[in-house]
N, C-alpha and C positions, 0 to 999 in steps of 0.2 A: 499430411494426415488425412485419413478417411473421415467421412462425416461422423461415423461412430467414435473414432478416436478424438475428433474435435469436441464432440458432446461430452465424452468422458473427461477430457482435459478441462473443459469449462466447469463441469460439475465438481470435479475434485478441487480446482482452484477456488471456487466459490465456497465450498465447504470449509477449506482451510482459512480462507479470508474471514468468513463469518465467525470463526473461533478465536480470532485475534482480540485479546482483551483490551479494554480501555487502559491507556498508559503504556501500551506496548507498540512497537513498530517492527516491521519485517522488511527485508530487502526483496525486490522482485525475484531475484534468483533463488533466494531461500524459500519464498512462497512456492515457486515452481517445483523446487526440490521436495518440499514437504507434501506437495500434491502428487508426487510421483512422476514428475516430468522435468528432471534436471536439464539444464541447458535450454530452457524455454522462457527465460526471463523476459525477452522482448514480447513474446506472445502473451505473457501475463500483463504486461503494460498495455498492450493493445486491447485485451479483454476489459481491463479496468477503465481505460479511456472511453470505451463504448457502453459503459453502464449508464442507465438512466440517471439524470441529475437528482431525482428524488429517491434514489436507492437508499435503503436502510443499512446496506452492507458497509463495513468500515474501510472503504477504499483508501481513505486518507491516512491510514496507518501503514501504508506501503510506500517505502522510500527507496532510493538507490543504494548501492553497496557502500557508498561513502557517507551514508546517513544524511543525505541531502534530499530536499524536495526536487523532483525532476522537472517540474514545469518552469517555464521562463519566469524569472522573478518579476513581479508586478502584473502578471497576467491574471485574468479572472480565475482560472483554475488554480494557480499558485495561491491567490488570496483566499480561496475557499478552503484549500488544504491547510494552509497556515492557520487560519482561524480555527478550524476544527482541532488541529493539534494543540494550539495554545489553550483551547478550552479544556483539554485533557492534561494540562500542566507542562507541556513542552515549551521551551524557550527557543525561538528561531532567530538566528543571527544570519542575515542574508538568506540563504536557502538551506543552511545547516541546522539540524536539530542538535541542541547542546545540552539541555538539562530537562529531565522529566521529574517534576515535583512529586509525582505519584510513586516514583521508584527511588527517591533519595534514601541513601543509607542501605540500599540492597547490596 
């Protein structure tokens, strides 16, 4: 990708990310697709991995296609994402998101 394309990719991904509502989750690939860059799931992961730790963007709402947290279970990043998701009503068993209390009955 050219620098212009990279900047466009980053901008679009961050716009879509910013619009993910509390209680919702999205897969890396779906986020890439919605941003207009299908087949760029890995690049989405890299972009999110490099966000500042104090970002206000809801990076924690992005999970893999199996609805799992992608970080190694027990790692600092895993624990941060798990805590943020649990605060939004998700139940995490191992690394899998199982129930979102905010969307029960939907």
